[in-house]
C-alpha positions as CSV (number, residue, x, y, z in Angstrom):
1,X,-6.4,49.3,-25.1
2,X,-6.3,47.6,-28.5
3,X,-9.3,46.2,-30.2
4,X,-7.8,42.6,-30.1
5,X,-6.9,42.8,-26.4
6,X,-10.5,43.9,-25.8
7,X,-11.6,40.8,-27.4
8,X,-9.2,38.5,-25.6
9,X,-10.0,40.1,-22.3
10,X,-13.4,38.7,-21.7
11,X,-12.2,35.1,-22.4
12,X,-9.3,35.6,-19.9
13,X,-11.7,37.1,-17.2
14,X,-14.0,33.9,-17.8
15,X,-11.1,31.5,-17.5
16,X,-9.9,33.1,-14.3
17,X,-13.3,33.4,-12.7
18,X,-13.8,29.7,-13.5
19,X,-10.3,28.8,-12.0
20,X,-11.3,30.7,-8.8
21,X,-14.6,28.7,-8.4
22,X,-14.3,25.9,-5.8
23,X,-14.1,22.4,-7.2
24,X,-17.3,20.6,-7.1
25,X,-15.8,17.6,-5.1
26,X,-18.9,15.5,-5.1
27,X,-19.3,15.7,-8.8
28,X,-15.6,15.0,-9.3
29,X,-15.6,11.9,-7.0
30,X,-18.9,10.5,-8.0
31,X,-18.4,10.5,-11.8
32,X,-15.7,7.9,-10.9
33,X,-18.0,5.5,-9.0
34,X,-17.0,1.9,-10.2
35,X,-19.7,-0.1,-11.5
36,X,-19.7,-3.8,-12.3
37,X,-22.4,-5.9,-14.1
38,X,-20.4,-9.1,-14.0
39,X,-17.8,-10.6,-11.9
40,X,-14.3,-9.1,-12.3
41,X,-12.1,-12.3,-11.3
42,X,-9.1,-10.2,-10.4
43,X,-10.4,-6.9,-8.7
44,X,-13.5,-7.0,-6.6
45,X,-14.5,-4.0,-4.7
46,X,-13.7,-3.3,-1.1
47,X,-15.1,-1.3,1.9
48,X,-13.2,-0.4,5.0
49,X,-12.1,2.3,7.3
50,X,-8.1,1.9,7.4
51,X,-8.2,-0.4,10.4
52,X,-10.3,-3.2,8.7
53,X,-10.9,-4.1,5.2
54,X,-13.8,-6.2,3.6
55,X,-13.5,-7.5,0.2
56,X,-16.9,-8.2,-1.6
57,X,-18.0,-10.4,-4.5
58,X,-20.8,-9.3,-6.9
59,X,-23.3,-10.1,-4.2
60,X,-21.9,-7.4,-1.9
61,X,-20.7,-10.0,0.6
62,X,-18.3,-13.0,0.2
63,X,-20.9,-15.6,-1.0
64,X,-19.2,-17.1,-4.2
65,X,-15.4,-16.9,-3.8
66,X,-14.9,-19.8,-6.3
67,X,-15.8,-17.3,-9.0
68,X,-12.7,-15.4,-8.5
69,X,-9.0,-15.6,-9.0
70,X,-7.2,-17.9,-6.5
71,X,-5.3,-14.8,-5.7
72,X,-8.4,-13.2,-4.4
73,X,-9.0,-14.6,-0.8
74,X,-12.1,-12.7,0.4
75,X,-10.5,-11.7,3.7
76,X,-12.0,-9.6,6.5
77,X,-8.6,-8.4,7.6
78,X,-7.7,-5.9,10.3
79,X,-4.4,-4.0,11.1
80,X,-4.4,-5.7,14.5
81,X,-5.2,-9.2,13.3
82,X,-1.9,-11.2,14.0
83,X,-1.3,-14.7,14.7
84,X,1.8,-16.8,15.4
85,X,2.2,-20.5,15.1
86,X,3.5,-22.3,18.3
87,X,7.2,-21.8,18.7
88,X,9.7,-19.5,19.7
89,X,12.9,-18.9,18.0
90,X,15.2,-15.7,18.6
91,X,16.6,-13.9,15.7
92,X,20.1,-14.7,16.8
93,X,19.5,-18.3,15.7
94,X,19.3,-17.2,12.2
95,X,22.2,-14.7,12.2
96,X,25.6,-15.5,10.6
97,X,28.9,-13.4,10.8
98,X,29.6,-11.2,7.7
99,X,32.9,-9.6,7.1
100,X,32.5,-5.8,7.3
101,X,35.9,-4.3,6.3
102,X,37.7,-6.8,8.3
103,X,35.4,-7.2,11.3
104,X,32.7,-9.7,11.7
105,X,29.2,-8.4,12.2
106,X,26.0,-10.6,12.5
107,X,23.2,-10.4,10.0
108,X,20.2,-12.8,9.6
109,X,21.5,-13.6,6.1
110,X,20.4,-16.5,3.9
111,X,22.8,-17.4,1.3
112,X,20.1,-19.1,-0.7
113,X,16.4,-19.7,-0.5
114,X,16.8,-23.4,0.6
115,X,17.8,-22.2,3.9
116,X,14.5,-20.7,4.5
117,X,13.2,-24.4,5.0
118,X,15.2,-24.5,8.1
119,X,12.6,-24.6,11.3
120,X,14.1,-21.5,12.9
121,X,14.2,-19.6,9.7
122,X,10.8,-20.6,8.6
123,X,9.1,-19.8,11.9
124,X,11.0,-16.3,12.0
125,X,9.9,-15.4,8.6
126,X,6.2,-16.6,9.1
127,X,5.4,-15.2,12.6
128,X,3.7,-13.0,13.2
129,X,1.5,-13.1,10.2
130,X,-1.9,-11.7,9.4
131,X,-5.0,-13.9,9.1
132,X,-8.7,-13.4,8.1
133,X,-11.2,-12.7,11.0
134,X,-14.2,-14.2,9.3
135,X,-16.3,-14.5,6.2
136,X,-19.7,-13.0,5.8
137,X,-21.8,-14.4,2.8
138,X,-25.4,-14.8,1.8
139,X,-27.5,-17.7,2.7
140,X,-29.5,-18.1,-0.5
141,X,-32.0,-20.8,-1.5
142,X,-34.2,-21.4,-4.7
143,X,-37.8,-21.6,-4.8
144,X,-37.6,-25.4,-4.2
145,X,-35.6,-25.1,-1.1
146,X,-32.4,-26.1,-2.5
147,X,-29.1,-24.0,-2.2
148,X,-28.6,-21.5,-5.0
149,X,-25.5,-21.5,-7.0
150,X,-23.9,-18.5,-8.8
151,X,-25.4,-19.5,-12.1
152,X,-28.8,-18.9,-10.7
153,X,-28.2,-15.1,-10.4
154,X,-29.4,-12.9,-13.2
155,X,-29.2,-9.0,-13.7
156,X,-26.1,-8.6,-11.2
157,X,-25.3,-5.0,-10.9
158,X,-22.8,-3.4,-8.2
159,X,-21.8,0.2,-7.7
160,X,-19.5,1.7,-5.1
161,X,-20.6,5.2,-4.0
162,X,-17.3,6.7,-3.2
163,X,-18.6,9.8,-1.7
164,X,-20.7,7.9,0.9
165,X,-18.5,4.7,1.3
166,X,-21.4,2.4,0.4
167,X,-21.3,-0.6,-1.9
168,X,-24.7,-1.2,-3.3
169,X,-25.4,-4.7,-5.1
170,X,-28.4,-6.1,-6.8
171,X,-29.3,-9.3,-8.5
172,X,-32.3,-11.4,-9.2
173,X,-33.1,-15.1,-8.5
174,X,-36.2,-17.1,-9.5
175,X,-37.7,-13.8,-10.5
176,X,-37.3,-12.0,-7.1
177,X,-34.9,-9.2,-6.5
178,X,-32.2,-9.0,-3.8
179,X,-30.5,-5.7,-2.8
180,X,-27.4,-5.6,-0.6
181,X,-25.7,-2.7,0.8
182,X,-22.3,-3.1,2.5
183,X,-20.2,-0.6,4.3
184,X,-17.8,-0.2,7.3
185,X,-18.2,2.0,10.3
186,X,-15.5,4.9,10.2
187,X,-14.2,4.4,13.9
188,X,-15.2,0.9,14.9
189,X,-14.4,-2.2,13.1
190,X,-18.1,-3.0,12.3
191,X,-19.3,-4.3,8.9
192,X,-22.7,-3.0,8.0
193,X,-24.9,-5.0,5.9
194,X,-28.3,-4.0,4.8
195,X,-30.6,-6.5,2.9
196,X,-33.8,-5.9,1.2
197,X,-35.8,-8.8,-0.5
198,X,-39.1,-10.6,-0.5
199,X,-36.8,-13.6,0.0
200,X,-36.1,-12.5,3.6
201,X,-39.8,-12.9,4.6
202,X,-40.0,-16.6,4.0
203,X,-36.2,-17.4,5.1
204,X,-34.9,-18.0,1.7
205,X,-32.2,-15.2,2.3
206,X,-30.0,-14.7,5.2
207,X,-26.4,-14.3,6.2
208,X,-23.8,-16.9,7.0
209,X,-21.1,-15.8,9.5
210,X,-18.1,-18.3,9.0
211,X,-14.8,-18.4,11.0
212,X,-11.5,-20.2,9.6
213,X,-8.4,-21.2,11.2
214,X,-5.1,-20.4,10.1
215,X,-3.4,-22.2,7.5
216,X,0.2,-23.3,7.2
217,X,0.1,-21.8,3.6
218,X,-0.3,-18.1,4.4
219,X,0.0,-16.4,0.9
220,X,-2.3,-15.1,-0.4
221,X,-5.0,-16.7,1.8
222,X,-4.2,-17.8,5.2
223,X,-7.7,-19.3,5.8
224,X,-7.9,-22.8,6.9
225,X,-11.4,-24.3,6.4
226,X,-10.5,-27.9,6.9
227,X,-9.6,-28.4,10.5
228,X,-12.2,-27.2,12.8
229,X,-10.7,-28.7,15.8
230,X,-7.7,-26.4,15.7
231,X,-9.6,-23.2,16.7
232,X,-12.5,-22.5,18.8
233,X,-15.6,-20.2,18.7
234,X,-17.4,-19.9,21.9
235,X,-20.7,-18.1,22.5
236,X,-20.4,-15.4,25.4
237,X,-24.0,-14.1,25.0
238,X,-27.0,-14.6,22.8
239,X,-30.4,-13.0,22.7
240,X,-33.2,-12.2,20.1
241,X,-31.0,-9.2,19.1
242,X,-27.7,-10.8,18.3
243,X,-24.8,-12.4,20.0
244,X,-21.1,-12.1,21.3
245,X,-18.6,-14.7,20.3
246,X,-15.0,-15.2,21.6
247,X,-12.6,-16.6,18.9
248,X,-9.4,-18.2,19.7
249,X,-6.7,-19.5,17.3
250,X,-3.7,-20.8,19.2
251,X,-2.8,-17.9,21.6
252,X,-4.6,-15.3,19.4
253,X,-7.9,-14.2,20.8
254,X,-10.6,-11.7,19.4
255,X,-14.1,-10.9,20.0
256,X,-17.1,-10.9,17.4
257,X,-20.3,-8.9,18.3
258,X,-23.5,-9.2,16.1
259,X,-26.5,-7.1,16.2
260,X,-29.5,-6.0,14.0
261,X,-32.3,-3.7,13.6
262,X,-34.8,-6.5,14.3
263,X,-35.3,-9.9,16.0
264,X,-32.9,-12.4,14.6
265,X,-33.3,-16.3,13.9
266,X,-29.7,-17.4,14.9
267,X,-28.7,-21.0,14.2
268,X,-25.4,-22.8,14.8
269,X,-25.9,-26.2,13.2
270,X,-22.2,-26.4,12.0
271,X,-18.9,-25.5,14.2
272,X,-17.9,-22.1,13.6
273,X,-20.9,-21.2,11.3
274,X,-23.6,-18.9,12.4
275,X,-26.7,-18.6,10.2
276,X,-28.5,-15.2,10.7
277,X,-32.0,-14.7,9.4
278,X,-35.1,-12.4,9.9
279,X,-38.3,-14.3,8.7
280,X,-41.3,-12.2,8.4
281,X,-39.5,-9.2,7.2
282,X,-38.4,-7.8,3.8
283,X,-35.6,-5.7,5.2
284,X,-32.6,-6.3,7.7
285,X,-29.7,-4.3,8.8
286,X,-27.1,-6.4,10.3
287,X,-23.8,-5.2,12.2
288,X,-20.8,-7.5,12.7
289,X,-18.0,-6.1,14.9
290,X,-14.5,-7.6,15.0
291,X,-12.3,-6.3,17.8
292,X,-9.2,-7.5,19.7
293,X,-11.1,-7.1,23.0
294,X,-14.9,-7.2,23.7
295,X,-16.3,-3.7,23.0
296,X,-19.2,-1.8,24.3
297,X,-22.7,-1.8,22.8
298,X,-23.0,-1.7,19.1
299,X,-24.3,1.5,17.5
300,X,-27.8,1.7,16.2
301,X,-27.9,0.5,12.6
302,X,-29.2,3.5,11.0
303,X,-26.9,5.8,13.0
304,X,-24.0,3.5,11.9
305,X,-25.0,4.0,8.3
306,X,-25.2,7.7,8.6
307,X,-21.7,7.7,10.4
308,X,-20.3,6.0,7.4
309,X,-21.7,8.6,4.9
310,X,-20.7,11.5,7.2
311,X,-17.1,10.2,7.5
312,X,-16.5,9.7,3.6
313,X,-18.2,13.0,3.0
314,X,-15.6,14.6,5.3
315,X,-12.8,12.7,3.9
316,X,-13.5,14.0,0.3
317,X,-14.4,17.5,1.5
318,X,-11.2,18.2,3.3
319,X,-7.6,17.7,2.1
320,X,-6.4,17.6,-1.4
321,X,-8.2,17.3,-4.7
322,X,-7.2,17.7,-8.3
323,X,-9.8,18.4,-11.1
324,X,-8.7,17.6,-14.6
325,X,-12.2,18.5,-16.2
326,X,-11.8,20.9,-19.1
327,X,-8.6,19.1,-20.3
328,X,-8.6,18.2,-24.1
329,X,-5.9,15.6,-23.6
330,X,-7.7,12.2,-23.9
331,X,-5.7,10.8,-21.1
332,X,-7.0,13.3,-18.5
333,X,-10.2,11.3,-17.8
334,X,-8.4,8.2,-17.1
335,X,-5.6,9.7,-15.0
336,X,-8.4,11.5,-12.8
337,X,-10.2,8.1,-12.4
338,X,-6.9,6.5,-11.3
339,X,-6.4,9.2,-8.9
340,X,-9.9,9.3,-7.3
341,X,-10.0,5.4,-6.9
342,X,-6.4,5.5,-5.5
343,X,-7.5,8.1,-2.8
344,X,-10.3,5.7,-1.8
345,X,-8.1,2.6,-1.8
346,X,-5.5,4.0,0.1
347,X,-7.6,5.3,2.8
348,X,-8.8,1.7,3.1
349,X,-5.6,0.0,2.9
350,X,-2.8,2.1,3.9
351,X,-4.1,4.4,6.6
352,X,-3.7,2.1,9.6
353,X,-1.9,2.1,12.9
354,X,1.2,0.1,11.4
355,X,2.9,0.5,8.1
356,X,0.9,-1.4,5.5
357,X,1.6,-4.5,3.8
358,X,2.0,-4.5,0.0
359,X,-1.3,-6.0,-0.5
360,X,-3.0,-3.9,2.2
361,X,-6.0,-5.4,3.8
362,X,-7.0,-7.2,0.5
363,X,-4.8,-10.3,0.7
364,X,-1.4,-11.5,2.0
365,X,2.2,-11.5,0.6
366,X,5.3,-12.2,2.6
367,X,3.0,-13.5,5.3
368,X,1.2,-10.2,5.6
369,X,4.3,-8.5,7.0
370,X,4.9,-5.0,6.1
371,X,8.3,-3.7,4.3
372,X,9.6,-0.4,5.8
373,X,11.3,0.5,2.5
374,X,8.0,0.7,0.9
375,X,6.3,2.9,3.6
376,X,7.0,6.2,1.7
377,X,5.5,4.8,-1.5
378,X,2.5,3.6,0.5
379,X,1.8,6.6,2.8
380,X,3.8,9.9,2.0
381,X,1.0,10.9,-0.3
382,X,-1.4,11.5,2.7
383,X,0.4,14.6,3.8
384,X,0.9,15.7,0.3
385,X,-2.9,15.6,-0.2
386,X,-3.5,17.5,2.8
387,X,-4.3,14.5,5.2
388,X,-1.3,14.1,7.5
389,X,-3.3,12.7,10.2
390,X,-3.6,9.4,8.1
391,X,0.3,9.2,7.8
392,X,0.8,9.9,11.4
393,X,-1.2,6.8,12.5
394,X,1.5,4.6,11.1
395,X,4.4,7.0,12.0
396,X,3.7,6.1,15.6
397,X,5.2,2.7,15.0
398,X,8.6,4.3,14.6
399,X,8.2,6.2,17.9
400,X,7.2,2.9,19.6
401,X,10.1,1.0,18.3
402,X,12.8,3.7,18.6
403,X,14.8,2.0,21.4
404,X,14.9,-1.3,19.4
405,X,16.2,0.5,16.4
406,X,18.9,2.1,18.6
407,X,19.9,-1.2,19.8
408,X,20.1,-2.6,16.4
409,X,22.3,0.1,15.5
410,X,24.5,-0.6,18.5
411,X,24.8,-4.1,17.5
412,X,26.4,-3.1,14.1
413,X,28.8,-0.8,16.1
414,X,27.1,2.5,14.8
415,X,25.1,5.2,16.3
416,X,21.5,6.3,15.8
417,X,18.5,4.1,14.8
418,X,18.6,1.2,12.3
419,X,15.3,0.4,10.7
420,X,14.6,-3.1,9.6
421,X,13.0,-4.1,6.2
422,X,10.4,-6.9,6.4
423,X,8.7,-6.8,9.8
424,X,5.5,-7.4,11.9
425,X,4.1,-5.1,14.6
426,X,6.8,-6.5,17.1
427,X,9.5,-5.0,14.9
428,X,11.7,-8.1,14.4
429,X,13.6,-8.4,11.2
430,X,12.8,-11.5,8.9
431,X,15.8,-13.5,7.7
432,X,16.3,-13.3,4.0
433,X,18.9,-13.2,1.2
434,X,17.9,-9.7,0.8
435,X,16.2,-8.1,3.8
436,X,19.3,-7.5,6.1
437,X,21.0,-5.4,3.4
438,X,18.4,-3.1,2.2
439,X,19.2,0.4,3.5
440,X,17.0,2.7,1.6
441,X,14.3,2.7,4.3
442,X,16.8,4.4,6.7
443,X,16.0,8.0,5.7
444,X,12.4,7.2,5.3
445,X,11.4,8.5,8.8
446,X,13.0,12.0,8.0
447,X,11.2,12.1,4.6
448,X,7.9,11.3,6.1
449,X,8.4,13.6,9.1
450,X,9.4,16.4,6.7
451,X,6.3,16.2,4.6
452,X,4.1,16.1,7.8
453,X,5.9,19.1,9.1
454,X,5.1,20.9,5.5
455,X,1.4,20.0,6.0
456,X,1.4,21.2,9.7
457,X,4.4,23.7,10.1
458,X,4.0,23.9,13.8
459,X,6.6,23.7,16.7
460,X,4.4,20.7,18.0
461,X,5.3,18.8,14.9
462,X,8.9,19.3,15.3
463,X,8.9,18.3,18.9
464,X,6.8,15.2,18.3
465,X,9.2,13.8,15.7
466,X,12.5,15.5,16.5
467,X,13.9,12.4,18.6
468,X,13.0,10.2,15.6
469,X,14.6,12.4,13.0
470,X,17.8,13.0,14.9
471,X,18.3,9.4,15.8
472,X,17.8,8.5,12.2
473,X,20.2,11.1,11.2
474,X,22.9,9.7,13.5
475,X,22.7,6.5,11.7
476,X,22.9,8.2,8.3
477,X,26.2,9.9,9.6
478,X,27.6,6.8,11.3
479,X,27.0,4.0,8.8
480,X,29.0,5.4,6.0
481,X,32.6,4.7,6.1
482,X,35.5,7.0,5.3
483,X,37.8,6.0,2.6
484,X,41.4,6.9,2.0
485,X,40.4,10.0,-0.1
486,X,38.1,11.5,2.6
487,X,34.9,10.5,1.0
488,X,32.2,8.5,2.8
489,X,31.2,5.4,1.1
490,X,27.8,3.2,1.4
491,X,28.5,-0.5,1.8
492,X,29.2,-3.2,1.4
493,X,27.4,-5.0,2.4
494,X,24.4,-3.5,0.7
495,X,21.6,-4.1,-1.5
496,X,20.3,-1.1,-3.2
497,X,16.6,-0.4,-4.1
498,X,17.5,-2.1,-7.4
499,X,17.7,-5.6,-5.6
500,X,19.4,-7.6,-8.3
501,X,23.0,-7.0,-7.1
502,X,25.2,-9.1,-4.7
503,X,25.1,-7.8,-1.1
504,X,28.9,-8.4,-0.3
505,X,30.3,-6.5,-3.4
506,X,27.8,-3.7,-3.9
507,X,28.6,-0.2,-2.8
508,X,27.6,3.5,-3.4
509,X,24.2,3.1,-4.8
510,X,23.1,6.3,-6.6
511,X,19.7,6.9,-5.0
512,X,20.9,5.8,-1.5
513,X,23.9,8.3,-1.7
514,X,21.3,11.2,-2.4
515,X,18.8,10.0,0.0
516,X,21.3,9.7,2.7
517,X,22.4,13.4,1.9
518,X,18.8,14.6,1.8
519,X,18.2,13.2,5.3
520,X,21.3,14.5,6.8
521,X,20.6,18.1,5.6
522,X,16.8,17.9,6.4
523,X,17.8,16.7,9.8
524,X,20.0,19.9,10.4
525,X,17.2,22.1,9.0
526,X,15.0,20.5,11.8
527,X,17.6,21.6,14.4
528,X,17.7,25.1,13.2
529,X,13.8,25.3,13.2
530,X,14.2,24.4,16.9
531,X,16.7,26.9,17.6
532,X,19.6,24.3,18.0
533,X,22.9,24.5,16.4
534,X,23.6,22.4,13.3
535,X,25.1,19.0,14.0
536,X,28.8,19.3,12.4
537,X,29.1,15.6,12.1
538,X,25.9,15.4,9.8
539,X,27.2,18.3,7.7
540,X,30.6,16.8,7.2
541,X,29.2,13.5,6.0
542,X,26.5,15.0,3.8
543,X,29.3,17.3,2.2
544,X,31.8,14.3,1.6
545,X,29.5,11.5,0.6
546,X,30.8,9.8,-2.5
547,X,29.9,11.3,-5.7
548,X,27.1,10.1,-7.7
549,X,28.5,7.2,-9.8
550,X,28.5,7.6,-13.6
551,X,29.2,5.7,-16.8
552,X,30.3,8.2,-19.3
553,X,27.4,10.7,-19.7
554,X,24.9,8.5,-17.7
555,X,24.1,7.8,-14.1
556,X,24.3,4.2,-13.1
557,X,22.7,2.2,-10.4
558,X,25.9,1.9,-8.1
559,X,29.6,2.7,-7.8
560,X,30.1,-1.2,-8.3
561,X,28.1,-1.1,-11.6
562,X,30.1,1.4,-13.7
563,X,29.6,-0.8,-16.7
564,X,25.7,-1.1,-16.4
565,X,24.8,0.5,-19.5
566,X,27.5,-1.3,-21.6
567,X,26.1,-4.5,-20.3
568,X,22.5,-3.6,-20.7
569,X,23.0,-3.1,-24.4
570,X,24.5,-6.3,-25.1
571,X,22.4,-8.6,-27.4
572,X,21.2,-10.9,-24.6
573,X,20.1,-8.2,-22.5
574,X,18.1,-6.6,-25.4
575,X,16.4,-9.9,-26.2
576,X,12.6,-10.6,-25.3
577,X,13.9,-13.5,-23.1
578,X,14.6,-12.9,-19.3
579,X,18.2,-13.0,-18.7
580,X,18.8,-12.8,-14.9
581,X,22.4,-11.7,-15.1
582,X,21.4,-8.5,-17.1
583,X,21.5,-5.3,-14.9
584,X,18.7,-3.5,-17.0
585,X,15.7,-5.0,-15.0
586,X,13.8,-4.4,-11.6
587,X,13.6,-0.8,-10.2
588,X,15.6,1.9,-12.1
589,X,16.0,3.6,-8.9
590,X,18.7,5.8,-9.5
591,X,16.4,8.2,-11.4
592,X,14.7,8.8,-8.0
593,X,17.6,11.0,-6.9
594,X,16.1,13.7,-9.0
595,X,12.4,12.9,-8.8
596,X,11.5,11.6,-5.5
597,X,14.1,13.8,-4.2
598,X,14.9,17.5,-5.2
599,X,18.5,16.2,-5.8
600,X,20.5,19.6,-5.5
601,X,23.7,17.6,-6.4
602,X,22.3,16.0,-9.6
603,X,23.2,17.1,-13.0
604,X,20.1,17.8,-14.6
605,X,21.4,17.1,-18.2
606,X,22.9,13.9,-17.2
607,X,19.7,12.8,-15.5
608,X,17.8,13.9,-18.7
609,X,20.1,11.5,-20.7
610,X,19.9,8.8,-18.1
611,X,15.9,8.9,-18.3
612,X,16.1,8.5,-22.1
613,X,18.4,5.6,-21.6
614,X,15.9,4.0,-19.2
615,X,13.1,4.3,-22.0
616,X,15.2,2.8,-24.6
617,X,17.5,0.3,-23.0
618,X,15.7,-0.8,-19.6
619,X,13.6,-4.1,-19.7
620,X,10.6,-2.2,-18.9
621,X,8.6,-5.4,-18.5
622,X,10.5,-6.2,-15.4
623,X,9.4,-3.3,-13.4
624,X,7.0,-2.9,-10.5
625,X,4.1,-0.6,-10.3
626,X,5.7,2.3,-8.3
627,X,8.5,2.4,-10.9
628,X,6.2,4.4,-13.3
629,X,5.3,7.2,-10.9
630,X,8.9,7.3,-9.9
631,X,9.9,7.9,-13.7
632,X,7.1,10.4,-13.9
633,X,8.4,12.5,-11.0
634,X,11.9,12.6,-12.6
635,X,10.5,13.5,-16.0
636,X,8.3,16.3,-14.3
637,X,11.3,17.8,-12.4
638,X,13.3,17.9,-15.7
639,X,10.5,20.0,-17.2
640,X,9.2,17.2,-19.3
641,X,5.4,17.2,-18.3
642,X,4.4,15.4,-21.4
643,X,6.7,12.2,-20.7
644,X,5.5,12.4,-17.0
645,X,1.8,12.0,-18.0
646,X,2.8,9.3,-20.4
647,X,4.5,7.4,-17.5
648,X,1.4,7.8,-15.3
649,X,-1.3,6.9,-17.9
650,X,-0.1,5.4,-21.0
651,X,2.5,2.7,-20.1
652,X,2.0,-0.7,-21.3
653,X,3.5,-2.3,-18.3
654,X,1.5,-5.1,-16.9
655,X,2.3,-4.1,-13.5
656,X,0.7,-0.6,-13.9
657,X,-2.6,-1.4,-15.2
658,X,-5.7,0.0,-13.3
659,X,-8.8,-2.2,-13.3
660,X,-12.5,-1.0,-12.8
661,X,-11.8,-1.2,-9.0
662,X,-8.6,0.9,-9.3
663,X,-6.3,-1.9,-8.2
664,X,-3.1,-2.8,-10.0
665,X,-1.7,-6.4,-10.2
666,X,1.7,-7.6,-9.5
667,X,3.0,-9.6,-12.4
668,X,6.3,-11.5,-12.9
669,X,7.5,-12.5,-16.4
670,X,9.4,-15.5,-15.3
671,X,9.8,-18.0,-12.5
672,X,11.2,-16.5,-9.3
673,X,13.1,-18.3,-6.6
674,X,11.8,-16.2,-3.8
675,X,9.1,-17.5,-1.9
676,X,6.0,-15.6,-3.4
677,X,2.6,-16.7,-3.8
678,X,2.2,-19.5,-6.2
679,X,0.8,-17.2,-8.9
680,X,-1.6,-17.8,-11.9
681,X,-1.1,-17.8,-15.4
682,X,-1.5,-14.4,-17.0
683,X,-0.5,-15.1,-20.6
684,X,2.6,-16.9,-22.0
685,X,5.5,-15.7,-20.3
686,X,3.8,-13.9,-17.4
687,X,2.8,-15.0,-13.9
688,X,0.5,-13.1,-11.6
689,X,1.6,-13.2,-8.0
690,X,-0.9,-10.8,-6.5
691,X,-4.1,-9.3,-7.9
692,X,-3.2,-5.9,-6.2
693,X,-0.1,-4.0,-5.2
694,X,-0.9,-0.7,-3.3
695,X,2.5,1.0,-3.7
696,X,1.4,1.4,-7.3
697,X,-1.6,3.5,-6.0
698,X,0.4,5.4,-3.4
699,X,3.2,6.3,-5.8
700,X,0.7,7.6,-8.4
701,X,-0.9,9.9,-5.8
702,X,2.6,11.0,-4.6
703,X,3.6,11.8,-8.2
704,X,0.2,13.6,-9.3
705,X,0.4,15.6,-6.0
706,X,3.8,16.8,-6.5
707,X,3.2,17.7,-10.2
708,X,0.0,19.5,-9.5
709,X,1.4,21.4,-6.5
710,X,4.5,22.4,-8.3
711,X,2.7,23.3,-11.5
712,X,4.5,20.6,-13.5
713,X,1.8,19.3,-15.7
714,X,2.1,20.1,-19.5
715,X,0.3,23.2,-20.5
716,X,-0.9,22.0,-23.9
717,X,-4.3,20.1,-23.6
718,X,-4.3,20.2,-19.6
719,X,-6.5,22.1,-17.3
720,X,-5.4,21.4,-13.9
721,X,-7.2,22.8,-10.9
722,X,-6.1,21.7,-7.3
723,X,-7.0,22.5,-3.8
724,X,-5.5,21.6,-0.5
725,X,-2.2,20.0,-1.8
726,X,1.2,20.4,0.1
727,X,4.2,20.7,-2.1
728,X,6.9,17.8,-1.1
729,X,10.5,18.6,-1.0
């Protein structure tokens, strides 16, 4: 052994030993605990359990909502909290015939957004919708007995302990300190509030529990505080330890149970408002449970707090983790922060019993309905990060609605299961100018089931999801139509993931072709794993799908857009002004055919040139939060880890900025004719339409999980240690 190798060997051994050490997960997570010393108007902190979410202001409760953006509604929202306005229209009332290769088929299609004002269409789009179960805020008095205002608070400080799932808030008023701890029970929808302050003793501090109705203006805040006669709050039981309430809004009913660790002074002087206090004490722990049906006895307060800490410690101790400490690249710390906070937020907002809505349990968009084409971006990461059980919660929705999806396919004269786009828990499509023609959600159940299988490679997994996988594959094989050359085409009618193309003339979108192929090939792999013969029809369609469309040396969005890059490079499409006719806006989804997907049929050199063209010629202002992780996945598969990291951490896009809480906003750069929330001014030329958009967080986790599990991070400046990750396809 040479002298130089002897000198190098100890350093190598030390690095190897360090890499072999388990990651200190608690240290990693807690170094990113967010702390606020003043109001963050756009991104307050949340607590929750995946079934219910509670958004808190700087006091730890929902005391001063006026200090925040109008897009922050301070909801207490559950996966099960759905309401419908009176009425009953069938989807058929909004369906119109569309010519599909010479034969009429009915779609719930709106030719323009003015048609959304029709009573039947409006009702179908709005119902069912999510609503807020109630608001929990502090009752706070000054020394002179008058009601405190926000300006009376000083020395505000708030820290979220990610490891224990507890939000600790502290402030002073009139020289007295108030401490508030907020958390949510892991398996029951119980908000736990612990107060400590001398102000409790003389009744200057308590809790107000308030209940709203449901407003006709559903987005982003469905609460109606102005019509108390349109809903009811009835006392079922009351004693010194708490009370049980029965709530009703139209036909929607739910229960609210209140308990405490000491005797309560309960007042109900105003309809739908209960004031809860504990005079004579300086500490109070209060439990408020929301449930669709009356539940059993509440847990003991201290046991409930301990359950929260135990559950979050278990969450962080199991599953995947990525540690960037030791990296010299200055972006590593921020990327690690984004990852940790995204893991926390997605456990709260995207791990429920139905696919999550885009704003999770934070606020409403699209009436709180969920969009199935976004399910993979929301939730696929759970299995990649070694927590498949959290993804499986919402996968049950597909199993429960499989027969309805098969009926929908039959109505379109094809086989298999046809999955809708914008739906509520009942599974009914919502009429739209876009919804009926979106098809990239069709392979999602196969992709998601495959990732679950990779995390749980057991026959039980195959048996649980095989009917779903095979029915979905039947749709993927029967919906494409065979042209004269023997190739199978997708559409028309069709709107690709890049939604700015007309449905009746668009065909063969690049990403969808590759995704259909992936779905069919994966479904046949499932048959082989089960000891079954390959389905020849699936193989035939997969082999003969139309080739990925190109314009010269670049991929394009669709076969109907073969001049995409020429048009994108025209002067009006390179100007700083928004030009709706330009094709270089919205999602550059064609890159996902080799990024999100392994893309065996994709030409790597052509995709590399295409990614370069996106960077130079796309209007990157007009992107969405998940576009950047999508681009990162493509760059990483192409071997450009440096560019992938740039996409994940250094982009100037306003839709991919991570605040103190880890949330990312949704921003439009121009007026939009779609019925979004009204929005607020961000800066000249921009309009915020939501203060958070959770597909950004889910896509970030999917991209980082893929890169770490496949060793695709750059080597220079990066030390990447991971545990518990599952490599996606």
